[in-house]
N, C-alpha and C positions, 0 to 999 in steps of 0.2 A: 257231968262233962263227957262221958262215954256215949251217953244217950244222945247228946247233940251231934257229935261226931259221926255216929250212925246214922242220924237223920240226914247229915249234909252228904254222905257218901251215896245213901239210897236216892237222894235227890238228883245227884249227878248221874247216877245209872238210869235214872227215870228221862232225864233231860236226853241223855245220849240215844235212849232207846226210840224216844219220840223224834228226835231229829232225823234218825236215820230211816224211821218207817216211813215220814212224809216224802212227798215228791220233791225232788231236787229242783230249785229255782236259783238261777244266777243270773243278776241283772246289773246293768250299768245304769247311773243315772248323773245328771247334772243340771245347772240351770239353762233353759233353753234359749235365753237371750241375755247378753253380757256386753258392757262397753270395753272399748279398747283401754287396755291398762288395768281392768279390773281383775282382782285375786279372787278365786272360788273353788269349790271342793269338786272333783271327779271322784264318785264312789261306786265300786262293784262290791254287790253283797251277795252271798250265797247263804242258804239255810242249812247247811250241813258242812262237816268236818272236811276241809279241803287242804290240798297241799299243790306245790309246784305252781304257784301263780305266776303267770307271764302276762305283763301288761302289754297294751297296745302300743303301736308306733303312734306318737301325737305329733301332728303338726299344725302350726298356726297358733301355737302356745308355747310359754315358757313354763317349764315344770320346775316349781321352786322347791319342792320337797315330796317325799313318796316313792313308792306305796308305803303308807303306814297302816299297821294291821290293828284292828280293834275287834271286840266281841260284845255282844249284847244279848239279853234273853227277855222274853216276854211270857206272862201266864195269863189264860183267860179261864174265867169261871162262867158257865152259860148253863142254866137249869141244873145246878148242882154237879155238872161234870167239869174238871179242870182239864185243860188243854197247856201245853207248854212248848216253847219253840226257842231255838237258839241260833243266831245268825252271826256270820263274820264278815267284817267289811275290810277293804282294802282301798284305803283314801289316798288320792293325790291332791295336792295344792297346786293349782295352775294358774297362769295370769295371760289373758289374752294379748296378743302382740300386734294384730293387724285385723283390719275389718275383713268381712266375708262370711260365708257359711260352711262350716267344716263338719266333716262326718269323722268321728273317732271309731275306729274298728273295734271290735269285741275283744275282750281279754279272755284267757282260757285258764282253767284250773283242773286238777285230776281229783276225783271222788271215787273210791273203791275202784282203783285202777281204770277208771273211764274218764275221758276228756270231755269237758262241758265248755261250751262257748257263750259268752253273753251277747246280749243284743248292741248293735250300733248305736252310738250316741250323738245325735245332731246338734249342733251350737251355732246360733247366729251372733257374730261379733259385729256391733254397730259403734258408730265414731262416738256419739254422745252417751257416757255412761248413765246421766241422770234421767234419760229417756227410755230405759231398759225396764220392761216389764216381764216378769216371768209368770206364764200363763199355764204351763205344763204341770198337771197334778202330781206327775212322778218325779220331779226335779228336787234337788236339795241345794241348799244355801245358807245364808246367816241366819234365816228365821226358821230353818227346819230343824228346830231343836227336838222336837218329838221323836222323830226317828232316830236321830244320831246324838241325842243328850245334849244337855245345857253346859256351854263351856263358863267355868266360873272366872272372869276376867274383869280387869278394871283399867281405867285410861292411864293411871300413873303406876301400872305393874312394872314397866321398863322404860327408863328415860336415859338421857346422857346430858352430861354437863361439862362446860368448859371452865377451868378454874385456873387463876393466876395467883401468884405468892406476892405480888407487889403491882398495885394499879397505878402507882405514881412514882416511877423511876426517873433518874436523871437520864439525859439522852447518852446513849452508849452503855448504860448499866444493864447487865444481864436480868432477865425474869424468867421464871419456870412457868410454862404453860402446860396443865395436865388435863387430859380428856379422860372422864370418869363414866363408867356406866352403872347405874343404879337398877336392880331388879329384886323382885319378891318371887319371881317364879324361875323355873330353869331356862337357861338360854344356851344357844350354840350358834356355830358359825357367824361371829361376828366380822362383818365386812365394810370397811370405810369406803363408801361409793363417792363422796365428793369431799375431798380434804378442804381445809381452811386455807384461804389466801393471806399471806403476811406482808401485805403493802405497807412499806415504811419501816420494815424490819429486816435484820439479817438473822436467818433462822439456822439452827443446828439440832436435827434429831438425836435423841438419846437412843443408842443402839444397845442391845442386850441387856435390856432393862428388866428385871425379875417382876412377874406380874403379881402384885400382892392382892389377896382379897379379905376385906374385913367388914364388920357390921357398923351400921350407922342409923341412928333413929332420926326420922323425919316426920314432923306433924304426928308423933306417936306411933308411926309405922316403922318396923324394923326393916331395913334394906340390905341386901348384900352387895358391895361394892367392889369395882375391880377397875384399876387404872390402865386404860387402853394403850395410850401412848403418851410420851412427855417431849416436849420441845423447848429448848432454850433460845430466846428471843433477845436481841439487841436493837433498840429502837434507833434508827439512824437520823431522826429528826425530832424536834421538839413539837408540842401542840397534842391535839386530840387524835389518837389513832384508834382504828376500830379493826378488831379481829373477826372476820365473818364466821358465821356458823359453819360447822361440818355436818355431814349427812352420813348416817350408818344403817345398814340393814342386818337383821339377825333374826333367828328363829325362837320363838318363845313357846314353852311347852305349858299348855293349860289342862287342867283336870276337866273332864267330860263325865258327867253321870246322868244315867237314865232311871227314872222312876217307874216301878211297877206297881200296877193296882189291880188286885183281883177281886177284893172285898173279902178276902179272907186275911185276919190280922196276922196269922203265923207266916203265911207265904209272903205277905207285903212286907214284914219285918226281916224275913230270911233272905229274900231275894234283893231287897234294897240295900243289904249290907254291901259296903264299899269292895268287898272281896268279889262281888258279881258284876256290880254296875259301873266301877270307876274304870274310865279309860283316860288316855291322853289325846290330845290334838295338838299338832305342831302348827303355829300361826306366824307368818313372816310379818315382822315389825319394820317400819320405815320410820327411823328417828332423826331428829334434829336437834343439834345443840343450840345453847344461847350464844349470842355474839357478845364480845367482851370489849368493853371501852377503857383504853389505856391513856391516861394523862401524863404526857412526859414533859418532865421540867427542863428547862433549857440550862446549860452550863455557865456558870456565872462569867460575866464578861471582865470585872475587875481584876487585875492582876494577872490577866491570861496570858502567857508567854507568847512570844511572836511565833517560835518553832512548834506550837502546840498543833497537832496533826489528828486528833481525836481520841486518843488512848484514855481510857477510863478504867480503873482498878487500882490495884496494888502491885508495884513492880520493882525489880531491880535492874540495873543496866552495867555491862561489862564488857570492855573491849580488850584485843589483843592483837599486836602487829608482829608477824613471826620473824622480822630481822630489821635492824636499824642502820645497816651497813651492806651496801650492795654496788653494783655496776650498773652502767647505763645498758638498757634493753633487757636488764633481767627483772623478773617478775617478784612483786611483793604481795603479800595477803594480809589484808586488814579484816578480823572477824568482830562483829559487834553482836551481842547476845543479851536479849531481853527476857526476863524470867519472872513470873508471877501468875496473878490470877486477875481475869478481866477479859475485855474484848481483844485479847491480844492477837488473835487471827485478822483483825481488821487492821493492824499496823503493816504499812506496805511500804514504808520509805523512811529514811532518816535524811537530816540536812547535814552534809558534810562538804567542806570546802577544801578541795585538794589543791595543791600548788598547781600552776598553770603548766609547768614544765612536766607534769606527769600525766600519762595516759590511763584513764581508767575506763571500766565497763559496767554495764548495770549489775547491780549484786546478785549473787545467788542467793536465794531465800528458803530456808528449810525451817519446819516446825515440828515439835513434839509436843502436841497439845490434845489433852484429854478433856471430854465434856461430861459433866455428871449434873446431878440435879441442883448442885450449889454453884453450877457455873464452869466457865473454861479456864483451865490452868495448865501451865507448862512453859515452853520455852520458844521464842521465834529468833533464829539466826540470820544476820545477813552478812556475806563473805564478798569482800570487794578484789577484785585483781586491779594491781596497780604497776605500771610499768615506767620507771623513770628514763627520760629521753635526753637528759642533758646532765653533765656532772656538775657537782656542788653539795652544798648542804642546805636541806630543806626541813620545813618543819609543817606538821600536820596540826592544825589547831585543834583544840578541845571539842569533841562531839557532844552536842547537847540533846537529851532525850527528856521531853516533858509530858506529863499526864496528869489527870484529875484523880486524885486520892479520894475514894468514898468513903473512907473511915475519918479522914481528917477534914474533908470537905473543902480541900482547897488545892491549888495546883502545886505539883512539885516538879523540879527540874533536877536531873542527874546529868553529870558530865565525866566524860573520859579525860586521861592525862593528855599533855601536850607531847606529841612524838616528834623526835628529830632523826633525819634520815641522812646519812653521810654517802652521796653518789660519787663513786669513781669513775672514770672514763673507761668503758670498754671498747671491744672490738666494733667496727661497723662504722657506717656514717651517721652522724648526729643530726643531720639535716632532714628533718621528717616533720610531717602535719600530726599534731597532737590534739586529740578530743579531750578535752579536759571537763570532767563532771559526767554524773550519771545520764545526764539527758543529750549529751553530745551536743551542747547548743554553742560552746565557746570553741572556735577554730583558732588555732595559733600557730605561727612558725618558730620552730626551736632552732638554735644555731644557724641563723640565716644571714650571717655576715658575709658568707662566700658561697656564691653560686657556681656551679661546676658547669663547664661546656658540654653539651649533648653531644655525643660522638655517635647516634645511630645513623645508619645507612640511608640516603635521600633517594626519593623517586625522581627521576628526569624522564622526558621525552624530547622527541625531535621538534624543532620550531616549525610551524605551518601545518602541523598535522591536526586534522580536526574529524569529529565524530560525524558530523553531517555530510552524507553523501558516501559513507563508507559502506562496505560489503554487510557490516553487522547492522547498521542503520536500516538497509533495504529489506534484510531478513526480518527484522522487527517489525516492519511495516506490514509485511504480509502474514505475519502470524495471527493477527485478529481475523483475517479473511478466512485462512485455513481451518482455524477453530470454529468459525461460524459454519462452515461447510460440513465439518464433522457432527456438529450439533444437529444440523438440517437432516442428515442422513439418519442420525440416532433416533430422531424424534419420529420420522417417516415409519421406521420399523416398529417403534413402540406403538403408532397408531395402528399399524396392521395387525399387531398382536392383540390389542385391546378389541379390535372389530371380530376377531375369532373368539366367540362366546365359549366354545368346547374348549378351545385350547386356554383360555383364562380360567376355566373351571378346572382343567387339569393341573395346571401350575399352583392353583390355591388348595387342591382337594387335601394334600397332606397337611397344611397348615391348619386348616379348619378341623380336620379330623384329630390333630394333636390338641387343639383348643377345646374340643369337646371332651377330650379323654382328661384334661386337667380339669373340667368341670366336674366330670364323673369322680375323679380322685377327691374333690372337695366334698361331695356328697357320700363318698366311701368313709372318710373321716368322720363325718356327722351321722352315719348309719341311717341315711334317708333312702330306704331300699328302692321305693317306687322311681324317685328322680334319678338314682344311680343308673338303674337298667334302662330308663329311657335314654339319658345320655350315652350310654355305651352302644345302644342300638342304633341310634342317630349316627353316631360316629363311625360305625362299620357300613351301614347301608347308604350313608352321604358320600362316604369315602369311594364307594363303588361307582355311585352315580356320577359324581364330579370327576373321578379318574378316567372313566371309560366312556362318558358321553351318554349314559343310559338314563332316560328319565325314571323317577322314583316310582312312577306308576307301572312301569313295564320291568321293575326289578323282580327277579325270581332266583330260585337256586340253579336253574338251567341257564338263564343268561348269564348269571355271574360265571358259572361254568365256562360257558362259551367265550365270554370277554377274555377270561384269564388264559384260555388255550391259544386264542389268537395272539395274545401278548408273549407266546412261548413261556409261560411261567410253568414250572415243574408240578406234574401231577400230585406230588407230596404235599407241596404248598398249597395247591387248589383244594386238596382234600381237608387239610388243616383249616383253610379259611371257611369252608362251608361247615365244619365241625363246630367252629368258634361261634358261627352264626346261629347254629342250632341250640348250642350250649346257654348262649346269651338268651334265647327265648324262652328256654325252660328253667335256667338258675333260679329264677325267683320262687319257683314251685318245688324245688329240689329239697328233702329233708337234710337236716344236719344244721350246723352253726352257720348263721347266715352272714356272719362278718367274713368267716373264712371262705364261703363261696363267692361273695361278692369281690374279696381281693384277688383270688383265683381267676374269676371273669374279667377282671380289670387287665392283669398280667396278660392274659391270653389274647385279648383285643389289641393291646400294645405291641406284642410280640409279633403278631401276624401282620400287621399294618408295617411295621419295621422290614419284615422279611420281604413282603412285596416289593416295598420301595427298592431294596437292594437288587431285586430280580429285573425290575424295570430300567434299571440304570444302564 
């Protein structure tokens, strides 16, 4: 055992010695032609121990994952001489987003305190992925397993499935829909890109559900299963309802192993050990679940109560009137509470017949409902405000609440007691219009036996006085003419301003500059360095050209200085503007943190344009 460990240690020393002695090669490679939407690998390979890898700015592609680091080794035996090499790879998985020919600049690494830069990778993106042919011998793709290892994967390594606990519910009966993911390899970053639509259902997502993982055997294969999300659905109509598939993206991690053949059994056995040759590759998976068909049974029509409004489940019904003796125009509160399990949140009204002498309002509805895998349960409360407008003794008839009981498979009607209200005459006039009922549909006069004489002040005027021919009449006749004259004068002035191109450019200069700075701010957030500096430069030079009427071809530091001096701009501000122009040109090449330099450049450009605007006012 000790001898084997010693051999491994010596082999490591030999590999490191050979790798350091050979010439350093750092190369980037990818497929030379791909289709829009196609996913492929961008690989940077170095044949020495490297550190501080800095990837390139990649435009025209979506970076799905990376850089992922892997190591590979190879041994060659020629004429009895054995040579060994070891290489390190930095792998991006990217996706083409638009057509065109793109150049990806080189990446950099540090080897023995010396920086090395790779070659530029050129990729052509075409519209039709089926016509893409990769003719470059140095590229890597799905079939390039010799250089980067064989990925051990299968078509059913990862898949998703939608499962319901009941495919044949009654209309209004809750069912539980669970989205599950099955996997035999490690996965990460699951993201639902297209959720299912629940047409014909009322849905309620289960929040704060603990994600459980468990094993399940399918066709003799053991899968790890995790519940992604759960939804409680209530069918709103009977018949065949279809739940559309949902789509999900995730990253699956596959083993990748390179076989080394030297002709020497000892070396082949030693270096093909998983310790040396196994690495992992991250592959993006686009998954789609199955669709689910639900056959909803209609509720029975026999013995269906007249006041049934669609409640399905198991409920109790309770009512409470806060007082049975009151005075006219004093409010009374009637509270109705439904408690139980079922589609309680879909109960939106009760059928109550109030006396016509009571003014009523739409109820205040509040609920305390929790939704779990077993369905929704809790309480729904309806609070009615009632105002008697006439003295007397009134009765509120029993209130009926009907629902379909899933356990008993029949309709159940619950009723409240009969309420009697004694109303005494209070202060104030009893003659009023009462809106009786929640819908305000019935309008009735209460206490309408006596109509009082109105005593409001009346408007009178002299006989023979007419509006026609009065002073106000002639002023109103002249008003359109005056307005038309004002319009003509204003329109003429606008035409003169539009004909003056220099003046128009001057007026629009600031707005155009601010627009370009906003665009530069967007590039700053995306860390798109080239596009950012182009917009900043165009904002500054364009502002000067438009503001002072100088053609872009004639713009220079001297012409800028002269134009600002003529406008009596302070020397301090002129110097700051020229420095800002210089800083913008050289900032992209300055050493240091690029994001900090870009942000500083943006603020300098915004500040100097603002200061010049203040000076020119």
